[in-house]
C-alpha positions in Angstrom: -2.4 4.2 4.7 1.1 2.0 4.3 0.4 -1.2 6.7 4.4 -2.4 5.5 6.2 -1.7 8.6 9.7 -2.5 9.1 9.8 -4.8 12.7 12.2 -5.3 15.2 13.4 -8.3 13.8 14.7 -6.5 10.7 16.8 -4.2 12.5 20.2 -5.1 14.6 19.5 -4.6 18.6 22.8 -6.2 19.3 24.4 -4.1 22.3 22.0 -1.3 21.7 19.4 0.8 24.3 16.1 0.4 23.3 12.9 2.4 24.0 10.6 -0.2 23.8 6.6 1.5 24.4 4.4 -1.3 26.0 1.0 -1.1 26.4 0.6 -2.0 30.7 -2.8 -0.5 31.0 -3.9 -2.8 33.3 -7.4 -3.4 35.3 -6.1 -3.1 39.2 -8.3 -3.7 42.2 -9.5 -0.2 43.5 -8.8 -0.6 47.0 -5.8 -3.0 47.2 -4.1 -1.7 43.2 -3.7 -5.4 42.5 -3.5 -6.0 39.0 -7.0 -8.0 37.9 -6.2 -9.4 34.7 -1.9 -9.1 33.5 -3.4 -10.2 29.6 -1.7 -6.9 28.6 2.2 -7.7 30.3 1.7 -11.1 28.8 1.1 -9.7 25.1 4.8 -7.6 25.6 6.5 -10.5 26.7 7.4 -12.3 23.0 9.0 -8.6 22.0 10.4 -8.0 24.9 11.9 -11.5 24.9 13.1 -11.6 21.4 15.2 -8.1 22.9 16.8 -9.6 25.8 17.8 -12.7 23.9 19.4 -10.6 21.3 21.4 -8.0 23.7 19.6 -5.5 23.8 19.1 -3.2 26.9 15.8 -2.6 27.0 14.0 1.0 28.8 10.5 0.0 28.5 8.0 2.9 29.3 4.2 3.0 29.3 1.1 5.3 30.4 -1.6 3.8 33.2 -5.3 5.2 33.7 -5.5 9.1 33.4 -3.8 10.7 35.7 -4.0 14.2 33.6 -0.6 15.5 33.8 -0.2 15.0 37.8 1.6 12.2 40.3 -1.0 9.9 41.3 0.5 7.6 43.5 -2.5 5.1 42.8 -1.3 4.7 39.2 2.3 3.9 39.8 3.8 1.1 37.5 5.2 -0.3 40.1 2.9 -3.3 40.7 3.5 -3.9 37.0 7.1 -3.6 36.9 6.5 -6.4 39.8 4.1 -8.6 37.9 6.5 -8.4 34.7 9.2 -9.4 36.7 7.7 -12.9 37.8 6.6 -13.3 34.3 9.8 -13.0 32.9 11.9 -14.3 35.7 14.4 -11.8 35.5 14.8 -8.7 38.0 12.7 -5.6 36.1 14.7 -2.4 37.2 12.1 0.3 38.4 12.9 4.0 37.8 10.8 6.2 40.1 10.6 9.2 37.6 9.9 9.0 33.9 13.1 11.7 32.9 14.4 12.0 35.9 17.4 11.9 37.7 16.8 7.8 38.8 15.8 6.9 35.3 18.5 8.4 33.7 21.6 7.0 36.3 19.5 3.4 36.2 19.2 3.7 32.2 23.0 4.9 31.7 23.6 1.6 34.1 21.6 -0.8 32.1 23.3 -3.4 30.7 22.5 -5.6 27.2 20.2 -8.7 28.5 18.5 -6.1 31.2 15.8 -4.7 31.5 13.7 -1.5 32.9 10.6 0.1 33.1 10.0 4.5 33.2 7.2 5.2 35.7 3.5 6.4 34.2 4.5 8.4 31.1 1.1 10.0 31.3 2.6 11.8 35.0 3.9 14.2 32.5 1.6 16.8 30.8 4.3 16.3 28.3 3.3 13.5 27.2 -0.5 13.7 25.9 0.1 17.3 24.5 2.8 15.4 22.4 5.2 17.8 23.9 8.7 17.8 21.2 11.2 18.9 24.3 9.6 15.2 26.4 9.5 13.4 23.1 13.6 14.4 23.0 14.1 13.5 26.3 12.8 10.0 26.1 14.6 9.2 23.0 17.9 10.0 24.8 17.1 7.0 26.7 17.7 4.9 23.5 19.5 4.3 20.0 15.9 2.8 18.7 12.8 2.6 19.3 10.5 -0.2 19.4 6.7 0.6 19.4 4.5 -3.0 21.0 1.4 -0.6 22.1 -1.4 -1.3 19.2 -3.8 0.3 22.1 -2.6 4.1 21.6 -1.1 4.4 18.0 -4.7 6.2 17.3 -3.3 8.8 19.6 -0.2 11.5 18.5 1.4 10.9 22.0 5.1 11.9 22.9 5.8 7.9 23.5 3.8 6.8 20.6 4.6 9.4 17.9 6.8 12.2 18.8 10.1 10.3 19.4 10.3 8.2 15.5 11.4 11.8 14.9 14.3 11.3 16.9 15.3 7.3 16.4 15.0 4.9 13.8 11.5 3.4 14.7 10.5 -0.4 14.0 7.0 -2.2 15.3 7.4 -5.2 17.9 5.7 -8.3 17.5 2.3 -6.8 18.4 1.9 -4.6 16.3 3.5 -6.0 13.7 0.6 -9.0 13.5 -2.1 -6.0 13.8 -1.2 -4.6 10.7 -0.3 -8.2 8.9 -3.7 -9.2 9.8 -5.7 -5.9 9.8 -4.2 -4.2 7.0 -4.8 -7.5 4.6 -8.1 -8.0 5.8 -8.7 -4.2 4.3 -6.7 -3.9 1.7 -6.5 -7.7 0.1 -9.2 -9.7 1.8 -10.2 -13.3 0.9 -13.8 -13.4 -0.2 -16.8 -13.3 0.3 -14.9 -10.5 2.7 -18.8 -10.1 5.8 -17.6 -7.5 8.6 -20.2 -7.4 11.6 -21.0 -4.6 13.5 -22.5 -3.8 16.7 -22.1 -2.1 20.1 -24.5 0.9 21.1 -24.3 4.1 18.9 -24.5 4.5 15.2 -22.3 8.0 16.2 -19.4 5.6 17.0 -19.2 3.8 13.8 -20.2 5.8 11.1 -16.5 6.2 9.5 -16.5 2.3 9.8 -19.8 1.8 8.2 -18.9 4.7 5.2 -15.2 2.9 4.8 -16.5 -0.7 4.8 -19.4 -0.2 2.2 -16.3 0.4 0.2 -14.5 -3.0 0.9 -16.6 -5.4 2.2 -19.1 -8.0 0.5 -22.1 -8.2 3.5 -22.4 -6.1 6.1 -24.2 -7.2 9.6 -26.2 -4.9 11.8 -27.3 -5.9 15.5 -26.5 -4.2 18.8 -28.6 -0.8 20.3 -27.5 0.7 16.7 -29.4 -1.5 14.7 -32.7 0.2 15.8 -31.7 3.4 14.6 -31.9 1.4 10.9 -35.1 -0.2 11.7 -36.4 3.3 12.3 -35.3 4.1 9.1 -37.1 2.0 7.4 -40.1 3.3 9.1 -40.7 1.0 11.8 -41.7 2.1 15.7 -38.7 1.3 18.2 -40.6 1.6 21.2 -38.0 3.0 24.4 -35.2 0.9 22.2 -31.9 2.7 21.8 -32.4 5.2 19.3 -30.3 7.9 17.8 -32.6 10.6 16.3 -30.5 12.4 14.8 -28.7 9.7 12.7 -32.1 8.6 10.8 -31.3 9.8 7.8 -27.9 9.1 8.1 -28.8 4.9 8.9 -31.5 5.7 5.2 -28.6 7.0 3.2 -26.0 3.8 4.1 -29.5 1.2 3.1 -29.8 3.2 -0.2 -25.9 3.2 -0.6 -25.7 -0.7 0.1 -28.0 -1.2 -2.6 -26.1 1.5 -4.8 -23.4 -0.5 -4.5 -24.0 -4.2 -4.5 -23.6 -4.9 -0.8 -25.6 -7.1 1.0 -27.0 -4.9 4.6 -28.3 -7.6 6.9 -30.8 -5.7 9.6 -32.3 -7.8 12.2 -35.8 -8.9 11.1 -36.7 -10.1 15.1 -35.5 -9.4 18.2 -36.1 -9.5 21.6 -37.6 -6.9 23.9 -38.1 -6.4 27.6 -40.0 -4.1 29.7 -37.2 -2.0 31.2 -33.2 -2.7 31.5 -32.5 -5.2 33.6 -31.7 -8.8 33.5 -34.7 -9.9 35.1 -37.1 -8.0 33.1 -40.1 -9.2 30.8 -38.9 -10.5 27.6 -40.6 -11.5 24.3 -39.6 -12.0 20.7 -41.2 -9.9 18.5 -40.9 -8.7 14.7 -38.7 -5.1 14.0 -42.5 -4.1 12.7 -44.1 -5.0 16.3 -42.0 -4.0 18.9 -44.5 -2.4 21.4 -44.3 0.9 23.1 -42.3 1.1 26.1 -40.6 -1.9 25.5 -36.7 -1.9 24.8 -35.1 -4.5 22.1 -31.9 -5.8 23.9 -31.0 -9.1 21.3 -31.4 -9.7 18.3 -34.0 -12.3 17.4 -33.2 -16.3 16.5 -34.1 -15.3 13.1 -31.7 -12.9 12.7 -29.6 -15.0 14.0 -30.3 -17.7 11.6 -30.0 -15.0 8.7 -26.7 -13.8 10.2 -25.0 -17.5 10.6 -25.4 -18.1 7.0 -24.4 -15.2 5.9 -21.2 -15.7 8.1 -21.0 -20.0 7.4 -19.7 -18.9 3.7 -17.0 -16.0 4.3 -13.3 -15.6 3.1 -12.8 -12.6 6.1 -14.6 -11.6 8.8 -14.2 -8.6 10.8 -16.2 -8.0 13.9 -16.6 -4.9 16.4 -19.0 -4.7 18.6 -21.8 -7.2 20.6 -25.6 -8.1 19.3 -27.3 -7.1 22.6 -26.8 -6.6 26.2 -24.1 -9.7 26.8 -23.9 -8.9 30.4 -27.0 -9.8 30.8 -27.2 -13.8 29.9 -30.8 -13.6 28.5 -29.7 -11.1 26.0 -26.6 -12.7 25.4 -27.3 -15.3 23.3 -27.2 -13.3 19.7 -23.9 -12.1 20.8 -23.0 -15.8 21.6 -25.1 -17.3 18.5 -22.5 -14.7 16.1 -19.3 -15.5 18.4 -19.7 -19.7 17.1 -20.5 -18.9 13.6 -17.3 -16.8 13.5 -15.2 -19.3 15.4 -16.4 -22.0 13.2 -16.5 -20.1 9.5 -13.4 -21.5 8.5 -12.2 -17.8 7.2 -9.7 -15.4 8.5 -11.6 -13.9 11.9 -10.5 -11.0 13.1 -12.5 -9.4 16.5 -11.8 -5.9 17.4 -11.1 -4.8 20.9 -13.2 -3.7 23.8 -16.6 -5.6 24.5 -16.5 -8.1 21.1 -13.1 -9.5 22.2 -14.8 -9.6 26.1 -17.5 -11.7 24.7 -15.1 -14.1 22.5 -13.2 -14.4 25.6 -16.0 -15.0 28.0 -17.8 -17.5 25.9 -15.0 -19.8 25.3 -14.0 -18.6 21.7 -11.3 -17.4 21.6 -8.7 -20.1 20.7 -10.7 -20.4 17.7 -10.6 -16.8 16.2 -7.4 -16.1 13.7 -6.5 -12.6 15.5 -8.1 -10.8 18.6 -7.5 -7.0 18.0 -5.5 -5.7 21.5 -6.8 -2.0 20.6 -10.4 -0.9 21.1 -10.0 2.9 19.9 -7.5 2.1 17.5 -9.0 -1.1 15.8 -11.9 1.1 15.4 -9.8 4.0 13.3 -8.2 1.3 11.5 -11.5 0.0 10.1 -12.7 3.8 9.7 -9.3 3.5 7.2 -7.8 6.4 9.1 -4.0 7.2 9.1 -3.1 6.1 12.7 0.1 8.1 14.0 1.6 5.6 16.0 2.0 3.4 12.9 2.5 6.1 10.3 5.8 7.0 12.3 7.3 3.7 11.5 10.2 3.0 9.3 8.6 1.7 5.8 9.5 -1.7 4.6 
């Protein structure tokens, strides 16, 4: 896939209407609808401010939640418009519909340096179907399309890919940064290139492991997915998370890594508990000695030491997925130690979205990481080497 895409600074936006796809899919308080974390809105500000300062008239759009093509008052973007207005310090005009009369009238009256926000794109069933008629109606709001919602680029929806058939399409700063940092890590990494994979399931990471075996020098595996690899080595895993149908795959990957000269580091010890609870009885055992009925909930101290050593000399590190059940403090040490090692490595460090990003922020290491991806599913598909529809549709440099 070509990661060299035109960005918003390489196109003249002055006096033009710009359709801007943002990712305003923010968490909200279920009872009050109040936004509980505005990180995604803040992340969009550099691109919005650039466009407004360069006298573009901005028609912003986003989805929120999963309304499944029906109107849900609880998923209106009105609170987002309010918060965006506070952060920008200028009015944000809010359309009460998406491509209806209100949106059309407000877009027609929009002046350079002004911004409006359309209602939730997914209220229209045509959005997720990438219906050309909906993409065409959205495209009529702009002369240029700027895509800045990295969290949605793995979806071929009308607003993420379809509109590019009707407008010149470039990336905003958010997507530009993802392509620059993650694209380089996969295409031309500073070596040694260390990939750290965790999280619950091997099945979620099959394509990632296969792709990284052709690119990485070392692959470290922790989290729930590690127990399938431990089983593949012939050890019993008690009641740990196990995907029995993926044991053969894990065994093949161990062999493949050997054949390719990739160092595959698996846990040598683990912290096991007698139940899945924060206050469960726990003990540290070798992976060859997991007691029956006990479950592994974190990597052990010897594994932490081996992982830290592998990370310390890395030129490039890509990390996706926690090492244990980091939501329970007693089983967070593996994730905490890996986060610390990545932060202190001195190499280019990239943390994939989702749980690993949450862990790095929660543990206070976010400002020491080169790049924290803004898209969970998108960053995973990026690591799989898949073509991302919302990136492929942008103009090449």
